[in-house]
VEXDREN-2710 file (C-alpha; in Angstrom, 1 decimal):
% VEXDREN-2710
k/r/px/py/pz
1/UNK/22.5/55.1/201.3
2/UNK/26.1/53.9/200.9
3/UNK/25.2/50.5/202.1
4/UNK/22.2/50.2/199.7
5/UNK/24.5/51.1/196.9
6/UNK/27.3/48.7/197.9
7/UNK/25.4/45.8/199.4
8/UNK/23.1/44.2/196.9
9/UNK/21.9/41.6/199.3
10/UNK/20.6/44.4/201.6
11/UNK/18.4/45.8/198.8
12/UNK/17.2/42.3/197.9
13/UNK/16.4/41.6/201.6
14/UNK/14.3/44.7/202.0
15/UNK/12.4/44.2/198.7
16/UNK/11.6/40.6/199.6
17/UNK/10.7/41.2/203.3
18/UNK/8.6/44.4/203.1
19/UNK/5.8/43.0/200.9
20/UNK/5.6/40.0/203.3
21/UNK/5.1/42.3/206.3
22/UNK/2.4/44.2/204.4
23/UNK/0.6/40.9/203.7
24/UNK/0.9/39.8/207.3
25/UNK/-0.7/43.1/208.4
26/UNK/-3.4/42.6/205.7
27/UNK/-4.1/39.1/207.1
28/UNK/-4.4/40.4/210.6
29/UNK/-6.8/43.1/209.5
30/UNK/-9.0/40.6/207.6
31/UNK/-9.4/38.7/210.9
32/UNK/-9.4/41.4/213.6
33/UNK/-9.4/44.9/212.1
34/UNK/-11.5/47.4/213.9
35/UNK/-12.5/49.5/210.9
36/UNK/-10.9/52.7/212.3
37/UNK/-8.5/54.8/210.2
38/UNK/-7.0/52.7/207.4
39/UNK/-8.0/49.4/209.1
40/UNK/-10.4/47.0/207.6
41/UNK/-13.3/45.7/209.6
42/UNK/-12.2/42.2/210.4
43/UNK/-14.5/39.2/210.2
44/UNK/-14.3/38.5/213.9
45/UNK/-15.6/42.0/214.7
46/UNK/-18.6/41.9/212.3
47/UNK/-22.1/41.8/213.8
48/UNK/-23.5/38.4/212.9
49/UNK/-20.2/36.6/213.2
50/UNK/-21.5/34.4/216.1
51/UNK/-19.4/31.8/217.9
52/UNK/-20.7/28.3/217.1
53/UNK/-20.7/27.5/220.8
54/UNK/-23.1/30.4/221.4
55/UNK/-25.4/29.0/218.7
56/UNK/-25.2/25.5/220.2
57/UNK/-25.7/26.5/223.8
58/UNK/-28.6/28.8/222.9
59/UNK/-31.2/28.7/224.0
60/UNK/-33.1/29.0/220.8
61/UNK/-36.4/29.3/222.6
62/UNK/-37.2/29.6/226.3
63/UNK/-40.6/28.6/227.5
64/UNK/-41.6/30.2/230.8
65/UNK/-44.2/29.0/233.3
66/UNK/-47.6/29.2/231.6
67/UNK/-46.1/28.6/228.1
68/UNK/-47.0/24.9/228.1
69/UNK/-50.7/24.4/227.8
70/UNK/-50.9/20.7/228.5
71/UNK/-49.2/17.3/228.7
72/UNK/-51.1/14.3/227.1
73/UNK/-50.4/10.6/227.1
74/UNK/-49.3/8.9/223.9
75/UNK/-48.3/5.4/223.0
76/UNK/-50.0/4.0/226.1
77/UNK/-48.2/6.4/228.3
78/UNK/-44.7/5.6/227.1
79/UNK/-44.4/9.0/225.4
80/UNK/-45.9/12.4/226.0
81/UNK/-47.4/15.0/223.6
82/UNK/-46.6/18.5/224.7
83/UNK/-48.9/21.3/223.6
84/UNK/-47.6/24.9/223.9
85/UNK/-49.9/27.9/224.7
86/UNK/-48.7/29.7/221.6
87/UNK/-47.2/28.7/218.3
88/UNK/-43.4/28.1/218.4
89/UNK/-42.2/28.3/214.8
90/UNK/-38.5/28.6/215.9
91/UNK/-38.6/25.1/217.4
92/UNK/-37.4/22.7/214.7
93/UNK/-37.2/19.0/214.2
94/UNK/-34.0/17.6/215.7
95/UNK/-33.4/20.3/218.3
96/UNK/-33.0/19.5/222.0
97/UNK/-35.6/20.4/224.6
98/UNK/-35.0/20.3/228.3
99/UNK/-37.9/20.4/230.7
100/UNK/-38.3/21.6/234.3
101/UNK/-41.6/20.1/235.4
102/UNK/-43.0/19.1/238.8
103/UNK/-44.5/15.8/239.5
104/UNK/-42.1/13.4/237.6
105/UNK/-38.4/13.7/238.1
106/UNK/-37.4/11.5/235.2
107/UNK/-39.2/14.0/232.8
108/UNK/-36.7/16.7/233.9
109/UNK/-34.1/15.9/231.3
110/UNK/-33.2/16.6/227.7
111/UNK/-35.1/15.0/224.8
112/UNK/-34.9/15.2/221.0
113/UNK/-37.6/17.4/219.4
114/UNK/-40.1/15.4/217.3
115/UNK/-42.2/18.2/215.9
116/UNK/-45.9/17.6/215.1
117/UNK/-46.8/21.2/214.3
118/UNK/-45.9/24.7/215.6
119/UNK/-47.8/24.1/218.8
120/UNK/-47.2/20.4/219.5
121/UNK/-44.2/18.2/219.9
122/UNK/-43.8/14.5/220.7
123/UNK/-41.5/13.7/223.6
124/UNK/-40.3/10.2/222.7
125/UNK/-39.2/8.3/225.8
126/UNK/-40.7/10.9/228.2
127/UNK/-43.2/8.8/230.1
128/UNK/-46.5/10.5/230.7
129/UNK/-47.8/10.9/234.2
130/UNK/-51.0/12.4/235.5
131/UNK/-48.9/14.2/238.1
132/UNK/-47.2/16.3/235.4
133/UNK/-48.2/19.9/236.0
134/UNK/-48.4/22.0/232.8
135/UNK/-49.1/25.2/234.7
136/UNK/-45.7/25.4/236.3
137/UNK/-43.6/23.6/233.7
138/UNK/-40.8/25.3/231.9
139/UNK/-38.6/24.3/229.0
140/UNK/-35.5/25.5/227.0
141/UNK/-34.8/24.5/223.4
142/UNK/-31.3/24.2/222.1
143/UNK/-29.6/23.4/218.9
144/UNK/-29.6/19.7/217.9
145/UNK/-25.9/19.7/218.4
146/UNK/-26.3/20.5/222.1
147/UNK/-24.7/17.7/224.3
148/UNK/-25.1/15.3/221.4
149/UNK/-21.7/13.5/221.2
150/UNK/-20.0/11.3/223.8
151/UNK/-16.3/12.0/224.3
152/UNK/-15.8/14.1/221.2
153/UNK/-12.4/14.5/219.7
154/UNK/-11.2/17.5/217.7
155/UNK/-12.6/16.2/214.4
156/UNK/-16.1/15.8/216.1
157/UNK/-15.8/19.4/217.3
158/UNK/-14.8/20.8/213.9
159/UNK/-17.4/18.7/212.0
160/UNK/-20.0/20.1/214.3
161/UNK/-18.9/23.7/213.7
162/UNK/-19.1/23.0/209.9
163/UNK/-22.6/21.6/210.4
164/UNK/-23.8/24.5/212.4
165/UNK/-22.3/27.0/209.9
166/UNK/-24.3/25.8/206.8
167/UNK/-26.6/28.6/205.8
168/UNK/-28.6/27.9/202.7
169/UNK/-26.1/28.5/199.8
170/UNK/-23.3/29.3/202.2
171/UNK/-21.1/26.5/203.6
172/UNK/-17.6/26.5/205.1
173/UNK/-14.8/26.5/202.5
174/UNK/-11.8/26.9/205.0
175/UNK/-10.9/27.0/208.6
176/UNK/-8.3/29.4/210.1
177/UNK/-6.2/27.9/212.9
178/UNK/-3.0/28.7/214.7
179/UNK/-0.2/26.3/213.6
180/UNK/0.1/25.2/217.3
181/UNK/-3.6/24.3/217.3
182/UNK/-3.1/22.2/214.1
183/UNK/-0.1/20.5/215.7
184/UNK/-2.2/19.6/218.8
185/UNK/-4.9/18.1/216.6
186/UNK/-2.4/16.2/214.7
187/UNK/-1.0/14.8/217.9
188/UNK/-4.3/13.3/219.1
189/UNK/-4.3/9.6/219.7
190/UNK/-6.7/6.8/220.5
191/UNK/-6.7/4.9/223.8
192/UNK/-4.1/2.5/222.3
193/UNK/-1.7/5.4/221.5
194/UNK/-2.3/5.2/217.8
195/UNK/-2.6/8.5/215.9
196/UNK/-6.1/9.4/214.9
197/UNK/-4.8/11.1/211.7
198/UNK/-7.3/13.9/212.0
199/UNK/-5.3/16.1/209.7
200/UNK/-4.3/15.0/206.2
201/UNK/-2.2/16.6/203.6
202/UNK/-2.9/16.8/199.9
203/UNK/-0.6/18.6/197.4
204/UNK/0.9/20.5/200.3
205/UNK/-2.4/21.6/201.7
206/UNK/-3.6/20.4/205.1
207/UNK/-7.2/19.4/205.5
208/UNK/-9.4/18.8/208.5
209/UNK/-12.7/17.0/208.0
210/UNK/-12.3/17.5/204.2
211/UNK/-11.9/21.3/204.5
212/UNK/-8.7/23.2/203.8
213/UNK/-6.8/24.6/206.8
214/UNK/-5.4/28.2/206.7
215/UNK/-2.5/28.3/209.3
216/UNK/-2.0/31.8/210.7
217/UNK/0.0/32.9/213.7
218/UNK/-2.4/35.9/213.9
219/UNK/-5.2/33.8/215.4
220/UNK/-4.7/32.8/219.1
221/UNK/-4.0/29.2/220.0
222/UNK/-7.2/27.2/220.6
223/UNK/-9.4/29.6/218.6
224/UNK/-11.0/29.0/215.2
225/UNK/-12.4/31.1/212.4
226/UNK/-14.5/29.2/209.9
227/UNK/-16.7/30.4/207.0
228/UNK/-17.5/30.6/203.4
229/UNK/-14.6/32.6/202.1
230/UNK/-15.5/31.9/198.5
231/UNK/-19.1/33.3/198.5
232/UNK/-19.7/35.3/201.7
233/UNK/-16.8/37.7/201.3
234/UNK/-14.4/39.1/198.7
235/UNK/-10.9/40.5/198.9
236/UNK/-10.6/43.1/196.1
237/UNK/-7.0/44.3/195.3
238/UNK/-8.1/47.8/194.3
239/UNK/-4.5/49.0/193.9
240/UNK/-1.8/46.4/193.8
241/UNK/1.1/46.5/196.2
242/UNK/3.9/48.7/195.0
243/UNK/7.3/49.5/196.4
244/UNK/9.1/52.9/195.8
245/UNK/12.4/54.2/196.8
246/UNK/11.6/57.9/197.6
247/UNK/13.7/60.9/198.2
248/UNK/12.7/64.5/198.8
249/UNK/14.4/67.6/200.1
250/UNK/14.2/66.5/203.7
251/UNK/15.6/63.0/203.1
252/UNK/18.4/64.5/201.0
253/UNK/19.3/67.0/203.7
254/UNK/19.4/64.2/206.3
255/UNK/21.1/61.8/203.9
256/UNK/18.7/59.0/204.0
257/UNK/16.3/57.3/201.6
258/UNK/12.7/55.9/202.3
259/UNK/11.3/52.7/200.9
260/UNK/7.5/53.1/200.7
261/UNK/5.1/50.2/200.3
262/UNK/1.5/51.0/199.3
263/UNK/-1.5/48.9/198.6
264/UNK/-5.2/49.6/198.6
265/UNK/-7.7/46.7/199.3
266/UNK/-11.4/46.5/199.7
267/UNK/-13.0/43.7/201.8
268/UNK/-16.8/43.5/201.5
269/UNK/-18.4/40.8/203.6
270/UNK/-21.8/40.0/202.1
271/UNK/-22.9/37.4/204.6
272/UNK/-21.3/37.8/208.1
273/UNK/-23.6/35.1/209.5
274/UNK/-21.7/32.6/207.3
275/UNK/-18.6/33.1/209.5
276/UNK/-17.9/32.0/213.1
277/UNK/-15.0/32.9/215.4
278/UNK/-14.7/31.2/218.8
279/UNK/-13.1/28.6/221.0
280/UNK/-12.6/24.9/220.1
281/UNK/-12.7/24.0/223.8
282/UNK/-16.0/25.9/224.3
283/UNK/-17.6/24.0/221.4
284/UNK/-16.3/20.7/222.8
285/UNK/-17.9/21.5/226.1
286/UNK/-21.2/22.4/224.4
287/UNK/-21.5/19.2/222.4
288/UNK/-20.3/16.7/225.0
289/UNK/-23.1/14.5/226.1
290/UNK/-23.7/14.2/229.9
END
């Protein structure tokens, strides 16, 4: 108490530092809070906040043996029309389909989906053969981003995450990265040793692929959290942060004083599917073409 009275810099330090520590705890809770006690439910722990790499790797649809009704020749046998035994509305134009079929080894690879209707797709470049057996054929369908880019750099990875996380009216407005992750991306160079300049600064704000970067030490190195922070969630400062020097009977008897910091915030997330938390390395693996 005597120091607080005689050392003005000490009071100034405490009043400046304590709010910063509260805001750091608030940031951590926004990301990883478990919802227990006074904790928020953090974005990364919300059902629906799915890693982009999980969406990319899928599979969106798995077709088991018997799920393909027939293979038919098209374009003089250069291509194949695949007819499914049942409608597959979840298979969309631009997705990737990988076959496991007996009879023609070169057919057992990944093709772009060219959708004709819910029961038929055109396999462009998948040469038809009479030895293709529909009865035993299987297939898996993945996102269109699956194994789609040769030798992707970090900008390719992040651009893919942004593309995956566009949901109707929701689109990414920011990406949260550890400062060391940002530093590693800034250090990427081409084969000649020249910087790729993947991170640019504008008015003191760093941008990757045109989207602002939020640098936080709370998020692990190599991880990302991306989403629509403007429309899919809202941080409501229900009771603004306040600081109070407090004394009661016990503190007076023990000759100390307490500095209390209080804040009440509400953090509703309206659209958890508009957020994604995951690993940059895992996304890079998922999109790297064979």
